[in-house]
N, CA, C and O atoms as a Tinker XYZ file with bonds, in Angstrom:
   440  protein
     1  N    -41.164000   56.835000   39.690000    73     2
     2  CA   -40.435000   57.588000   40.679000    64     1     3
     3  C    -38.953000   57.238000   40.558000    63     2     4     5
     4  O    -38.591000   56.065000   40.474000    81     3
     5  N    -38.132000   58.220000   40.549000    73     3     6
     6  CA   -36.700000   58.034000   40.463000    64     5     7
     7  C    -36.075000   58.398000   41.803000    63     6     8     9
     8  O    -35.438000   59.444000   41.930000    81     7
     9  N    -36.253000   57.547000   42.790000    73     7    10
    10  CA   -35.753000   57.800000   44.137000    64     9    11
    11  C    -34.257000   58.037000   44.140000    63    10    12    13
    12  O    -33.769000   58.926000   44.838000    81    11
    13  N    -33.531000   57.256000   43.371000    73    11    14
    14  CA   -32.074000   57.351000   43.400000    64    13    15
    15  C    -31.560000   58.709000   42.936000    63    14    16    17
    16  O    -30.440000   59.086000   43.280000    81    15
    17  N    -32.342000   59.444000   42.172000    73    15    18
    18  CA   -31.909000   60.756000   41.690000    64    17    19
    19  C    -31.774000   61.748000   42.838000    63    18    20    21
    20  O    -31.002000   62.701000   42.734000    81    19
    21  N    -32.514000   61.546000   43.938000    73    19    22
    22  CA   -32.454000   62.438000   45.090000    64    21    23
    23  C    -31.390000   62.022000   46.094000    63    22    24    25
    24  O    -31.198000   62.697000   47.105000    81    23
    25  N    -30.707000   60.939000   45.832000    73    23    26
    26  CA   -29.746000   60.408000   46.794000    64    25    27
    27  C    -28.379000   61.044000   46.615000    63    26    28    29
    28  O    -27.942000   61.312000   45.496000    81    27
    29  N    -27.723000   61.276000   47.718000    73    27    30
    30  CA   -26.331000   61.714000   47.734000    64    29    31
    31  C    -25.492000   60.588000   47.129000    63    30    32    33
    32  O    -25.574000   59.452000   47.596000    81    31
    33  N    -24.691000   60.872000   46.105000    73    31    34
    34  CA   -23.882000   59.812000   45.480000    64    33    35
    35  C    -23.000000   59.063000   46.467000    63    34    36    37
    36  O    -22.650000   57.907000   46.230000    81    35
    37  N    -22.637000   59.711000   47.576000    73    35    38
    38  CA   -21.821000   59.049000   48.592000    64    37    39
    39  C    -22.631000   58.040000   49.400000    63    38    40    41
    40  O    -22.051000   57.185000   50.070000    81    39
    41  N    -23.961000   58.122000   49.349000    73    39    42
    42  CA   -24.834000   57.284000   50.178000    64    41    43
    43  C    -25.614000   56.253000   49.367000    63    42    44    45
    44  O    -26.571000   55.664000   49.869000    81    43
    45  N    -25.212000   56.032000   48.121000    73    43    46
    46  CA   -25.925000   55.041000   47.324000    64    45    47
    47  C    -24.955000   54.092000   46.654000    63    46    48    49
    48  O    -23.797000   54.425000   46.400000    81    47
    49  N    -25.450000   52.918000   46.381000    73    47    50
    50  CA   -24.684000   51.921000   45.666000    64    49    51
    51  C    -25.008000   52.076000   44.186000    63    50    52    53
    52  O    -26.159000   51.909000   43.783000    81    51
    53  N    -24.026000   52.387000   43.391000    73    51    54
    54  CA   -24.232000   52.531000   41.948000    64    53    55
    55  C    -24.296000   51.135000   41.332000    63    54    56    57
    56  O    -23.302000   50.410000   41.320000    81    55
    57  N    -25.449000   50.771000   40.830000    73    55    58
    58  CA   -25.643000   49.453000   40.244000    64    57    59
    59  C    -26.331000   49.630000   38.898000    63    58    60    61
    60  O    -27.436000   50.170000   38.829000    81    59
    61  N    -25.693000   49.185000   37.841000    73    59    62
    62  CA   -26.270000   49.259000   36.506000    64    61    63
    63  C    -26.552000   47.844000   36.015000    63    62    64    65
    64  O    -25.707000   46.956000   36.128000    81    63
    65  N    -27.745000   47.644000   35.470000    73    63    66
    66  CA   -28.097000   46.385000   34.818000    64    65    67
    67  C    -28.441000   46.771000   33.388000    63    66    68    69
    68  O    -29.496000   47.346000   33.123000    81    67
    69  N    -27.537000   46.448000   32.473000    73    67    70
    70  CA   -27.681000   46.942000   31.110000    64    69    71
    71  C    -27.604000   48.461000   31.142000    63    70    72    73
    72  O    -26.644000   49.021000   31.671000    81    71
    73  N    -28.593000   49.125000   30.588000    73    71    74
    74  CA   -28.638000   50.589000   30.610000    64    73    75
    75  C    -29.547000   51.098000   31.725000    63    74    76    77
    76  O    -29.860000   52.287000   31.768000    81    75
    77  N    -29.976000   50.214000   32.629000    73    75    78
    78  CA   -30.891000   50.587000   33.713000    64    77    79
    79  C    -30.121000   50.895000   34.991000    63    78    80    81
    80  O    -29.310000   50.093000   35.454000    81    79
    81  N    -30.391000   52.077000   35.552000    73    79    82
    82  CA   -29.778000   52.476000   36.812000    64    81    83
    83  C    -30.590000   51.857000   37.945000    63    82    84    85
    84  O    -31.728000   52.260000   38.186000    81    83
    85  N    -30.017000   50.890000   38.632000    73    83    86
    86  CA   -30.683000   50.186000   39.733000    64    85    87
    87  C    -30.013000   50.530000   41.061000    63    86    88    89
    88  O    -29.918000   49.689000   41.955000    81    87
    89  N    -29.554000   51.766000   41.180000    73    87    90
    90  CA   -28.896000   52.212000   42.404000    64    89    91
    91  C    -29.848000   52.131000   43.578000    63    90    92    93
    92  O    -31.063000   52.238000   43.411000    81    91
    93  N    -29.302000   51.945000   44.754000    73    91    94
    94  CA   -30.125000   51.894000   45.952000    64    93    95
    95  C    -29.402000   52.591000   47.094000    63    94    96    97
    96  O    -28.177000   52.708000   47.108000    81    95
    97  N    -30.190000   53.041000   48.038000    73    95    98
    98  CA   -29.680000   53.751000   49.196000    64    97    99
    99  C    -28.954000   52.781000   50.113000    63    98   100   101
   100  O    -29.495000   51.731000   50.459000    81    99
   101  N    -27.742000   53.120000   50.508000    73    99   102
   102  CA   -26.975000   52.236000   51.386000    64   101   103
   103  C    -27.142000   52.609000   52.853000    63   102   104   105
   104  O    -26.856000   51.793000   53.730000    81   103
   105  N    -27.595000   53.809000   53.133000    73   103   106
   106  CA   -27.786000   54.276000   54.504000    64   105   107
   107  C    -29.272000   54.559000   54.717000    63   106   108   109
   108  O    -29.750000   55.643000   54.383000    81   107
   109  N    -30.002000   53.592000   55.271000    73   107   110
   110  CA   -31.450000   53.708000   55.443000    64   109   111
   111  C    -31.825000   54.915000   56.301000    63   110   112   113
   112  O    -32.914000   55.469000   56.151000    81   111
   113  N    -30.946000   55.316000   57.181000    73   111   114
   114  CA   -31.224000   56.483000   58.022000    64   113   115
   115  C    -31.394000   57.751000   57.183000    63   114   116   117
   116  O    -32.013000   58.713000   57.636000    81   115
   117  N    -30.859000   57.759000   55.985000    73   115   118
   118  CA   -30.955000   58.928000   55.096000    64   117   119
   119  C    -32.213000   58.893000   54.222000    63   118   120   121
   120  O    -32.459000   59.824000   53.456000    81   119
   121  N    -33.005000   57.832000   54.331000    73   119   122
   122  CA   -34.180000   57.674000   53.487000    64   121   123
   123  C    -35.161000   58.830000   53.625000    63   122   124   125
   124  O    -35.733000   59.272000   52.629000    81   123
   125  N    -35.363000   59.326000   54.841000    73   123   126
   126  CA   -36.324000   60.405000   55.037000    64   125   127
   127  C    -35.936000   61.670000   54.273000    63   126   128   129
   128  O    -36.803000   62.486000   53.961000    81   127
   129  N    -34.670000   61.845000   53.972000    73   127   130
   130  CA   -34.222000   63.018000   53.218000    64   129   131
   131  C    -34.272000   62.780000   51.709000    63   130   132   133
   132  O    -34.337000   63.729000   50.928000    81   131
   133  N    -34.243000   61.518000   51.307000    73   131   134
   134  CA   -34.196000   61.179000   49.890000    64   133   135
   135  C    -35.572000   60.893000   49.301000    63   134   136   137
   136  O    -35.753000   60.985000   48.087000    81   135
   137  N    -36.538000   60.549000   50.137000    73   135   138
   138  CA   -37.854000   60.135000   49.638000    64   137   139
   139  C    -38.943000   60.940000   50.326000    63   138   140   141
   140  O    -39.100000   60.876000   51.545000    81   139
   141  N    -39.689000   61.694000   49.541000    73   139   142
   142  CA   -40.704000   62.589000   50.102000    64   141   143
   143  C    -41.843000   61.859000   50.812000    63   142   144   145
   144  O    -42.522000   62.462000   51.643000    81   143
   145  N    -42.070000   60.595000   50.514000    73   143   146
   146  CA   -43.176000   59.844000   51.126000    64   145   147
   147  C    -42.750000   59.058000   52.364000    63   146   148   149
   148  O    -43.556000   58.328000   52.940000    81   147
   149  N    -41.497000   59.199000   52.774000    73   147   150
   150  CA   -40.994000   58.463000   53.930000    64   149   151
   151  C    -41.855000   58.748000   55.160000    63   150   152   153
   152  O    -42.162000   59.902000   55.457000    81   151
   153  N    -42.238000   57.696000   55.866000    73   151   154
   154  CA   -42.989000   57.839000   57.115000    64   153   155
   155  C    -44.488000   57.998000   56.956000    63   154   156   157
   156  O    -45.193000   58.131000   57.956000    81   155
   157  N    -45.002000   57.987000   55.728000    73   155   158
   158  CA   -46.439000   58.180000   55.521000    64   157   159
   159  C    -47.244000   56.900000   55.692000    63   158   160   161
   160  O    -48.461000   56.967000   55.868000    81   159
   161  N    -46.606000   55.746000   55.647000    73   159   162
   162  CA   -47.318000   54.493000   55.813000    64   161   163
   163  C    -47.660000   54.272000   57.286000    63   162   164   165
   164  O    -46.814000   54.433000   58.166000    81   163
   165  N    -48.911000   53.900000   57.536000    73   163   166
   166  CA   -49.323000   53.622000   58.918000    64   165   167
   167  C    -49.703000   52.153000   59.104000    63   166   168   169
   168  O    -50.144000   51.757000   60.183000    81   167
   169  N    -49.533000   51.341000   58.048000    73   167   170
   170  CA   -49.906000   49.935000   58.120000    64   169   171
   171  C    -48.735000   49.075000   58.593000    63   170   172   173
   172  O    -47.570000   49.399000   58.364000    81   171
   173  N    -49.074000   47.980000   59.252000    73   171   174
   174  CA   -48.052000   47.027000   59.676000    64   173   175
   175  C    -47.604000   46.212000   58.465000    63   174   176   177
   176  O    -48.246000   46.240000   57.415000    81   175
   177  N    -46.510000   45.496000   58.619000    73   175   178
   178  CA   -46.018000   44.634000   57.551000    64   177   179
   179  C    -47.074000   43.594000   57.176000    63   178   180   181
   180  O    -47.270000   43.304000   55.996000    81   179
   181  N    -47.751000   43.036000   58.179000    73   179   182
   182  CA   -48.816000   42.057000   57.923000    64   181   183
   183  C    -49.959000   42.656000   57.124000    63   182   184   185
   184  O    -50.477000   42.019000   56.206000    81   183
   185  N    -50.358000   43.875000   57.464000    73   183   186
   186  CA   -51.439000   44.537000   56.716000    64   185   187
   187  C    -51.026000   44.817000   55.278000    63   186   188   189
   188  O    -51.833000   44.664000   54.361000    81   187
   189  N    -49.776000   45.225000   55.073000    73   187   190
   190  CA   -49.279000   45.459000   53.719000    64   189   191
   191  C    -49.273000   44.154000   52.919000    63   190   192   193
   192  O    -49.669000   44.137000   51.754000    81   191
   193  N    -48.825000   43.063000   53.544000    73   191   194
   194  CA   -48.789000   41.755000   52.875000    64   193   195
   195  C    -50.196000   41.314000   52.483000    63   194   196   197
   196  O    -50.414000   40.878000   51.352000    81   195
   197  N    -51.158000   41.422000   53.411000    73   195   198
   198  CA   -52.534000   41.029000   53.101000    64   197   199
   199  C    -53.121000   41.911000   51.999000    63   198   200   201
   200  O    -53.870000   41.428000   51.150000    81   199
   201  N    -52.788000   43.189000   52.010000    73   199   202
   202  CA   -53.246000   44.090000   50.949000    64   201   203
   203  C    -52.683000   43.698000   49.598000    63   202   204   205
   204  O    -53.385000   43.757000   48.588000    81   203
   205  N    -51.410000   43.296000   49.571000    73   203   206
   206  CA   -50.766000   42.823000   48.349000    64   205   207
   207  C    -51.486000   41.579000   47.823000    63   206   208   209
   208  O    -51.819000   41.498000   46.640000    81   207
   209  N    -51.725000   40.606000   48.717000    73   207   210
   210  CA   -52.415000   39.371000   48.317000    64   209   211
   211  C    -53.835000   39.660000   47.833000    63   210   212   213
   212  O    -54.280000   39.082000   46.842000    81   211
   213  N    -54.541000   40.541000   48.519000    73   211   214
   214  CA   -55.913000   40.897000   48.117000    64   213   215
   215  C    -55.907000   41.557000   46.739000    63   214   216   217
   216  O    -56.726000   41.225000   45.882000    81   215
   217  N    -54.978000   42.493000   46.531000    73   215   218
   218  CA   -54.894000   43.190000   45.248000    64   217   219
   219  C    -54.730000   42.198000   44.099000    63   218   220   221
   220  O    -55.447000   42.274000   43.102000    81   219
   221  N    -53.778000   41.262000   44.241000    73   219   222
   222  CA   -53.526000   40.325000   43.144000    64   221   223
   223  C    -54.529000   39.182000   43.085000    63   222   224   225
   224  O    -54.618000   38.515000   42.055000    81   223
   225  N    -55.291000   38.928000   44.150000    73   223   226
   226  CA   -56.352000   37.926000   44.065000    64   225   227
   227  C    -57.555000   38.483000   43.303000    63   226   228   229
   228  O    -58.355000   37.723000   42.757000    81   227
   229  N    -57.681000   39.820000   43.269000    73   227   230
   230  CA   -58.792000   40.475000   42.566000    64   229   231
   231  C    -58.343000   41.119000   41.250000    63   230   232   233
   232  O    -59.145000   41.763000   40.574000    81   231
   233  N    -57.091000   40.953000   40.887000    73   231   234
   234  CA   -56.516000   41.597000   39.704000    64   233   235
   235  C    -57.147000   41.052000   38.439000    63   234   236   237
   236  O    -57.386000   39.849000   38.338000    81   235
   237  N    -57.419000   41.910000   37.478000    73   235   238
   238  CA   -58.006000   41.517000   36.194000    64   237   239
   239  C    -56.880000   41.112000   35.237000    63   238   240   241
   240  O    -56.440000   41.903000   34.403000    81   239
   241  N    -56.427000   39.869000   35.377000    73   239   242
   242  CA   -55.287000   39.385000   34.608000    64   241   243
   243  C    -55.546000   39.372000   33.103000    63   242   244   245
   244  O    -54.607000   39.512000   32.320000    81   243
   245  N    -56.785000   39.208000   32.690000    73   243   246
   246  CA   -57.100000   39.143000   31.264000    64   245   247
   247  C    -56.995000   40.493000   30.575000    63   246   248   249
   248  O    -56.705000   40.565000   29.381000    81   247
   249  N    -57.228000   41.554000   31.320000    73   247   250
   250  CA   -57.311000   42.876000   30.697000    64   249   251
   251  C    -56.305000   43.901000   31.199000    63   250   252   253
   252  O    -56.294000   45.036000   30.723000    81   251
   253  N    -55.451000   43.517000   32.161000    73   251   254
   254  CA   -54.524000   44.485000   32.757000    64   253   255
   255  C    -53.084000   43.995000   32.720000    63   254   256   257
   256  O    -52.822000   42.794000   32.668000    81   255
   257  N    -52.159000   44.942000   32.746000    73   255   258
   258  CA   -50.723000   44.662000   32.734000    64   257   259
   259  C    -50.180000   44.826000   34.152000    63   258   260   261
   260  O    -50.486000   45.812000   34.822000    81   259
   261  N    -49.379000   43.869000   34.612000    73   259   262
   262  CA   -48.674000   43.997000   35.880000    64   261   263
   263  C    -47.383000   44.739000   35.566000    63   262   264   265
   264  O    -46.583000   44.289000   34.746000    81   263
   265  N    -47.182000   45.886000   36.225000    73   263   266
   266  CA   -46.007000   46.707000   35.959000    64   265   267
   267  C    -45.492000   47.321000   37.249000    63   266   268   269
   268  O    -46.261000   47.875000   38.035000    81   267
   269  N    -44.181000   47.218000   37.462000    73   267   270
   270  CA   -43.576000   47.888000   38.617000    64   269   271
   271  C    -43.062000   49.267000   38.218000    63   270   272   273
   272  O    -42.611000   50.031000   39.070000    81   271
   273  N    -43.128000   49.586000   36.937000    73   271   274
   274  CA   -42.619000   50.865000   36.442000    64   273   275
   275  C    -43.682000   51.951000   36.366000    63   274   276   277
   276  O    -43.357000   53.137000   36.322000    81   275
   277  N    -44.941000   51.556000   36.349000    73   275   278
   278  CA   -46.016000   52.523000   36.173000    64   277   279
   279  C    -47.000000   52.442000   37.331000    63   278   280   281
   280  O    -47.353000   51.345000   37.764000    81   279
   281  N    -47.443000   53.580000   37.835000    73   279   282
   282  CA   -48.449000   53.553000   38.903000    64   281   283
   283  C    -49.819000   53.197000   38.335000    63   282   284   285
   284  O    -50.098000   53.447000   37.162000    81   283
   285  N    -50.648000   52.626000   39.154000    73   283   286
   286  CA   -52.000000   52.296000   38.720000    64   285   287
   287  C    -52.034000   51.090000   37.809000    63   286   288   289
   288  O    -51.069000   50.330000   37.718000    81   287
   289  N    -53.148000   50.926000   37.142000    73   287   290
   290  CA   -53.370000   49.781000   36.265000    64   289   291
   291  C    -53.307000   50.227000   34.813000    63   290   292   293
   292  O    -53.841000   51.276000   34.454000    81   291
   293  N    -52.659000   49.433000   33.988000    73   291   294
   294  CA   -52.568000   49.696000   32.556000    64   293   295
   295  C    -53.381000   48.636000   31.842000    63   294   296   297
   296  O    -53.176000   47.443000   32.064000    81   295
   297  N    -54.298000   49.054000   30.990000    73   295   298
   298  CA   -55.119000   48.110000   30.229000    64   297   299
   299  C    -54.276000   47.453000   29.143000    63   298   300   301
   300  O    -53.466000   48.119000   28.497000    81   299
   301  N    -54.460000   46.158000   28.939000    73   299   302
   302  CA   -53.723000   45.432000   27.908000    64   301   303
   303  C    -53.963000   46.070000   26.544000    63   302   304   305
   304  O    -53.036000   46.167000   25.740000    81   303
   305  N    -55.191000   46.505000   26.269000    73   303   306
   306  CA   -55.495000   47.097000   24.955000    64   305   307
   307  C    -54.757000   48.412000   24.744000    63   306   308   309
   308  O    -54.562000   48.829000   23.602000    81   307
   309  N    -54.341000   49.075000   25.825000    73   307   310
   310  CA   -53.591000   50.326000   25.721000    64   309   311
   311  C    -52.085000   50.103000   25.746000    63   310   312   313
   312  O    -51.314000   51.062000   25.709000    81   311
   313  N    -51.666000   48.858000   25.806000    73   311   314
   314  CA   -50.238000   48.562000   25.941000    64   313   315
   315  C    -49.683000   47.963000   24.661000    63   314   316   317
   316  O    -50.418000   47.656000   23.723000    81   315
   317  N    -48.382000   47.808000   24.649000    73   315   318
   318  CA   -47.697000   47.204000   23.499000    64   317   319
   319  C    -47.828000   45.681000   23.486000    63   318   320   321
   320  O    -47.327000   45.028000   22.571000    81   319
   321  N    -48.497000   45.108000   24.494000    73   319   322
   322  CA   -48.614000   43.658000   24.619000    64   321   323
   323  C    -49.933000   43.103000   24.099000    63   322   324   325
   324  O    -50.173000   41.903000   24.229000    81   323
   325  N    -50.786000   43.920000   23.521000    73   323   326
   326  CA   -52.132000   43.473000   23.170000    64   325   327
   327  C    -52.171000   42.323000   22.156000    63   326   328   329
   328  O    -53.173000   41.613000   22.071000    81   327
   329  N    -51.105000   42.136000   21.398000    73   327   330
   330  CA   -51.102000   41.063000   20.402000    64   329   331
   331  C    -50.483000   39.768000   20.917000    63   330   332   333
   332  O    -50.508000   38.751000   20.223000    81   331
   333  N    -49.931000   39.795000   22.121000    73   331   334
   334  CA   -49.282000   38.617000   22.704000    64   333   335
   335  C    -50.301000   37.855000   23.548000    63   334   336   337
   336  O    -50.883000   38.416000   24.477000    81   335
   337  N    -50.516000   36.580000   23.229000    73   335   338
   338  CA   -51.478000   35.783000   23.985000    64   337   339
   339  C    -50.771000   35.081000   25.130000    63   338   340   341
   340  O    -49.863000   34.278000   24.918000    81   339
   341  N    -51.196000   35.391000   26.338000    73   339   342
   342  CA   -50.669000   34.741000   27.530000    64   341   343
   343  C    -51.711000   34.889000   28.633000    63   342   344   345
   344  O    -52.544000   35.793000   28.572000    81   343
   345  N    -51.680000   34.014000   29.644000    73   343   346
   346  CA   -52.694000   34.090000   30.701000    64   345   347
   347  C    -52.584000   35.362000   31.543000    63   346   348   349
   348  O    -53.559000   35.771000   32.172000    81   347
   349  N    -51.418000   35.981000   31.559000    73   347   350
   350  CA   -51.240000   37.246000   32.266000    64   349   351
   351  C    -50.169000   38.043000   31.539000    63   350   352   353
   352  O    -49.334000   37.484000   30.827000    81   351
   353  N    -50.204000   39.348000   31.726000    73   351   354
   354  CA   -49.224000   40.219000   31.091000    64   353   355
   355  C    -48.404000   40.890000   32.179000    63   354   356   357
   356  O    -48.933000   41.638000   33.001000    81   355
   357  N    -47.100000   40.614000   32.175000    73   355   358
   358  CA   -46.185000   41.165000   33.168000    64   357   359
   359  C    -45.080000   41.897000   32.423000    63   358   360   361
   360  O    -44.316000   41.281000   31.680000    81   359
   361  N    -44.992000   43.191000   32.613000    73   359   362
   362  CA   -43.951000   43.975000   31.960000    64   361   363
   363  C    -42.601000   43.702000   32.628000    63   362   364   365
   364  O    -42.469000   43.831000   33.845000    81   363
   365  N    -41.617000   43.329000   31.839000    73   363   366
   366  CA   -40.261000   43.134000   32.338000    64   365   367
   367  C    -39.692000   44.521000   32.666000    63   366   368   369
   368  O    -39.627000   45.374000   31.781000    81   367
   369  N    -39.278000   44.763000   33.918000    73   367   370
   370  CA   -38.793000   46.101000   34.264000    64   369   371
   371  C    -37.489000   46.490000   33.571000    63   370   372   373
   372  O    -37.177000   47.676000   33.471000    81   371
   373  N    -36.730000   45.517000   33.096000    73   371   374
   374  CA   -35.471000   45.813000   32.431000    64   373   375
   375  C    -35.588000   45.810000   30.913000    63   374   376   377
   376  O    -34.785000   46.442000   30.226000    81   375
   377  N    -36.577000   45.108000   30.391000    73   375   378
   378  CA   -36.861000   45.104000   28.943000    64   377   379
   379  C    -38.361000   45.365000   28.794000    63   378   380   381
   380  O    -39.131000   44.423000   28.610000    81   379
   381  N    -38.788000   46.634000   28.871000    73   379   382
   382  CA   -40.215000   46.960000   28.913000    64   381   383
   383  C    -41.058000   46.423000   27.753000    63   382   384   385
   384  O    -42.280000   46.335000   27.874000    81   383
   385  N    -40.437000   46.069000   26.650000    73   383   386
   386  CA   -41.198000   45.523000   25.525000    64   385   387
   387  C    -41.376000   44.014000   25.606000    63   386   388   389
   388  O    -41.979000   43.416000   24.715000    81   387
   389  N    -40.858000   43.390000   26.665000    73   387   390
   390  CA   -40.943000   41.941000   26.819000    64   389   391
   391  C    -41.998000   41.585000   27.861000    63   390   392   393
   392  O    -41.995000   42.129000   28.965000    81   391
   393  N    -42.893000   40.677000   27.511000    73   391   394
   394  CA   -43.954000   40.223000   28.408000    64   393   395
   395  C    -43.492000   38.959000   29.125000    63   394   396   397
   396  O    -43.402000   37.892000   28.517000    81   395
   397  N    -43.201000   39.080000   30.413000    73   395   398
   398  CA   -42.787000   37.916000   31.204000    64   397   399
   399  C    -43.922000   36.898000   31.344000    63   398   400   401
   400  O    -43.674000   35.738000   31.671000    81   399
   401  N    -45.155000   37.323000   31.099000    73   399   402
   402  CA   -46.311000   36.438000   31.205000    64   401   403
   403  C    -46.329000   35.320000   30.187000    63   402   404   405
   404  O    -47.043000   34.335000   30.375000    81   403
   405  N    -45.566000   35.442000   29.117000    73   403   406
   406  CA   -45.542000   34.347000   28.125000    64   405   407
   407  C    -44.880000   33.108000   28.699000    63   406   408   409
   408  O    -44.994000   32.020000   28.135000    81   407
   409  N    -44.185000   33.269000   29.824000    73   407   410
   410  CA   -43.541000   32.129000   30.478000    64   409   411
   411  C    -44.498000   31.361000   31.372000    63   410   412   413
   412  O    -44.143000   30.309000   31.904000    81   411
   413  N    -45.720000   31.884000   31.545000    73   411   414
   414  CA   -46.749000   31.248000   32.374000    64   413   415
   415  C    -47.689000   30.474000   31.466000    63   414   416   417
   416  O    -48.193000   31.019000   30.485000    81   415
   417  N    -47.929000   29.209000   31.785000    73   415   418
   418  CA   -48.856000   28.416000   30.972000    64   417   419
   419  C    -50.253000   28.474000   31.570000    63   418   420   421
   420  O    -50.410000   28.705000   32.769000    81   419
   421  N    -51.251000   28.268000   30.752000    73   419   422
   422  CA   -52.653000   28.233000   31.214000    64   421   423
   423  C    -52.813000   27.168000   32.315000    63   422   424   425
   424  O    -53.506000   27.384000   33.309000    81   423
   425  N    -52.160000   26.029000   32.113000    73   423   426
   426  CA   -52.260000   24.915000   33.065000    64   425   427
   427  C    -51.719000   25.305000   34.439000    63   426   428   429
   428  O    -52.333000   24.984000   35.456000    81   427
   429  N    -50.588000   25.988000   34.480000    73   427   430
   430  CA   -49.962000   26.367000   35.751000    64   429   431
   431  C    -50.590000   27.608000   36.381000    63   430   432   433
   432  O    -50.409000   27.854000   37.573000    81   431
   433  N    -51.318000   28.382000   35.599000    73   431   434
   434  CA   -51.894000   29.620000   36.081000    64   433   435
   435  C    -53.150000   29.396000   36.912000    63   434   436   437
   436  O    -53.396000   30.125000   37.874000    81   435
   437  N    -53.932000   28.411000   36.554000    73   435   438
   438  CA   -55.234000   28.195000   37.191000    64   437   439
   439  C    -55.162000   27.769000   38.615000    63   438   440
   440  O    -56.196000   27.560000   39.250000    81   439
């Protein structure tokens, strides 16, 4: 999702990290006009947090990629990381070909 593309340039902070546009909305009151899913969540912050913890406590770290760029689950065998051995595979959002999971050791993961 490219939320920033729907934002009024006057209402966003232009932030570039390398070639990645990391702009964000500076006026939260304008969010409902910039994001079609605004207001659809009915869960409390606590429920969202518990859902996040539950999701990652049941996550298949051996066979799936953690990615903030892609919706759903990506299988390691379907990704560019299948040849990299690490306890988990985490796609770097700024360098998609880099597996942040290589920084995690088996000893610290368990």
